[in-house]
N, C-alpha and C positions, 0 to 999 in steps of 0.2 A: 513570472512576477519577479520583483527584485529579490524576495526573499528566497526563492528557489536558487537564484544566481548566487546570492551571498553564503547560503548554507553549504554549497559546494558538493552536495551529495550526487547530483546529476554529473557533474564533471568526473567525480570518482568513480560512478558506475560506467562511464564511457571508457575511462582509462582501464578498469578492470576487464571489461569486455575485449578491448584491443589486446590486453596482455594474455587473456586466456581464450585463445582461438579454439573452436570447436571442429572436428572433423565432421563434414556431412557428404556423403557420396564420394568419399576419397578426397575431398578438398577441405583444406583448412579455410575456416571463414569466421567472420565476425557475427555475433548474435547480439541484437539490441536488447536492453532491458525493456520490461514492460512495468510502468509505474502505474499503480492504482490509486486514484484520488477520490474523495468525496466530491459531490457536485459543489460547483462554486469555485474550485480552485482554477486559477488560469496558468496552467503550466504546459499545455500543449506545444507552444511555439518554443518555448526554452528547451524542452526535452528533444524536441525534433531537430533544433539547431546543434545541440550537443550529442552528436553521435546518432542522429536519427532515431533517437529512443522513442518507444510507444508509450501513449498513454490511454488508459481505460477509465472512463467516468460513467455514472448513471445518466440515463437521459432524462430531461425533465421537459415537461409541456405545459402549455397554458391550461388554465383550470377547466376549460370546455373541450380540450382535445384529448383523445385516448392515444395510448401508446400502440404501436404495431407490435407484431410478433418478435422483431429483432430488437426493438427497443426494450421490451418487457424482459426478454432473455438477458441482455446486456446489463440492465439496471439490477436484475435479480442476481447475477454473477457477481457484481461489485458489492452488493449487500451481503452476499454469502461469505465472500472472501474477507470482508472487513469485519464481519461477526466471528468468524474463525480467528482472526488475528486478535480481536478483543478477549476472547476465551482464552487462548494462550497466554496473553498478558496477565490475566486474572490467576491462571494455574501457577505462573511463576511468582506472583505476589503471595499467594497461598503458601507456596513452599517455603518462602522466607519467613512467614509467621510460624510455621511448623517448626522450622529449624532453630528459630531464635526464641520461641515462645512469646507470650504477651508481654510487651514492655509496659513500664509504669504509664498510667492514663490511657491505656488501650483496652478495648473490649472486645467480645465475641461479635458484637453488632458491627464493629468495623471491618472484622475479617469477612462477614457476610457481603459487605459492599466492596471488598478488594477487587 
């Protein structure tokens, strides 16, 4: 999408991967980034064009269709990764509150939802 192009992070990832080659079986090589998006984001083409980066998104099906084994595992993997990221962000927010204490107009209720 236009946002992915304008944000520039995909281009920066490509540049980083080109500058930070890895050694595999005695050969220095390029390793593409894996971008994990929630469903609905249209970034596969943009990511592929910029350094053949990979995109992982949960599968979604029509209401009367069931997921097969691979689709279920892929969707669960994305959900697990995204959930872990949200927990990491919440821990960072809590440490900010603990370090600085409650500010005027803040409450413990806000901290529970951080």
